[in-house]
C-alpha positions in Angstrom: -21.0 6.1 -11.6 -21.7 9.0 -9.6 -20.7 9.4 -6.3 -18.0 7.1 -6.7 -14.7 8.0 -5.4 -11.8 8.6 -8.0 -9.5 5.8 -6.6 -6.6 6.9 -8.6 -7.3 10.7 -7.4 -7.6 9.9 -3.8 -4.2 7.6 -4.0 -2.3 10.5 -5.5 -3.6 13.0 -2.9 -3.8 11.0 0.2 -1.1 8.3 0.0 1.7 8.8 -2.5 3.5 10.9 -0.2 4.6 7.6 1.7 3.9 5.0 -0.8 5.8 5.3 -4.2 4.1 3.5 -7.2 7.7 3.5 -9.2 10.3 1.4 -9.0 13.1 2.8 -6.7 16.8 3.0 -6.6 18.6 2.1 -3.2 19.5 5.7 -2.6 16.1 6.8 -3.2 14.7 4.0 -1.1 16.5 5.8 2.1 14.4 8.7 1.4 10.6 6.9 1.3 8.3 7.3 4.4 6.8 4.1 3.5 7.1 1.0 1.6 6.7 1.1 -2.3 3.2 0.2 -3.7 4.7 -2.9 -5.6 6.0 -4.3 -2.3 3.2 -3.9 -0.3 0.6 -5.5 -2.8 3.0 -8.7 -3.4 2.8 -9.2 0.3 -0.8 -8.4 0.4 -1.7 -10.9 -2.9 0.4 -13.8 -0.7 -2.0 -13.6 2.1 -5.5 -12.3 0.3 -5.1 -14.1 -3.1 -9.1 -13.3 -3.7 -9.9 -9.6 -4.6 -12.7 -9.2 -2.0 -10.5 -10.3 0.8 -7.8 -8.1 0.2 -9.9 -5.1 -0.5 -11.4 -5.7 2.9 -8.0 -6.0 4.5 -6.3 -2.9 2.6 -9.4 -0.8 3.4 -9.3 -2.0 6.9 -5.5 -1.9 7.9 -5.0 1.7 6.5 -7.8 3.0 8.8 -7.0 1.2 11.8 -3.2 -0.4 11.4 -1.9 -2.6 14.0 1.3 -4.9 14.8 -1.4 -7.3 14.8 -2.3 -6.9 11.2 0.9 -5.7 9.5 2.1 -7.8 6.5 5.3 -6.3 5.7 8.4 -7.1 6.9 9.3 -2.9 7.0 8.2 -2.1 10.3 11.8 -2.0 11.5 12.5 0.4 8.3 9.1 2.6 8.0 7.4 2.0 11.6 3.6 1.3 11.9 1.5 3.3 9.4 -0.5 6.1 10.8 -4.5 5.6 10.8 -5.8 7.3 7.9 -9.5 6.9 9.6 -9.6 10.7 9.5 -8.2 11.1 6.2 -10.0 8.6 4.1 -13.7 7.4 4.2 -14.6 3.7 4.6 -15.8 4.5 0.8 -12.4 6.0 -0.4 -10.3 3.3 1.2 -12.3 0.7 -0.5 -11.9 2.5 -3.8 -8.2 2.8 -3.6 -7.7 -0.9 -2.3 -9.8 -2.4 -5.3 -7.4 -0.2 -7.5 -4.5 -1.3 -5.7 -5.5 -5.0 -6.1 -6.4 -4.4 -10.0 -3.3 -2.7 -10.8 -0.5 -4.0 -8.5 2.1 -5.4 -8.8 2.8 -4.7 -12.4 5.5 -7.8 -13.7 7.8 -8.0 -12.4 9.3 -6.5 -9.2 12.8 -5.7 -7.9 12.7 -6.9 -4.5 15.1 -5.0 -1.9 18.9 -6.0 -2.0 19.5 -8.3 0.7 23.4 -7.5 0.6 25.3 -4.6 0.5 28.2 -4.0 -2.0 
């Protein structure tokens, strides 16, 4: 597939700085710049269970985020993500969105603890 963006490579280079793909401890969570991918994709798939709809939403959101479009309740913690419009082409955003939909969430996700010990 010549010309098809390598979604994993794009994600690693342009998204993973803020969005980790692994489970995190509470102390690691404090250092994150954005919510983990597992949690984001749970919210995306709740609202957009059909792949094409989810891909369209993700590709649009990352290039033009807004509070009105936001699905994750983590805005208070992380704020609104910056626009990736100048960082990701539409094709790159779509490729990453397809990869995210096809890959995440993986199995059981530990939701953030709601109470402190």
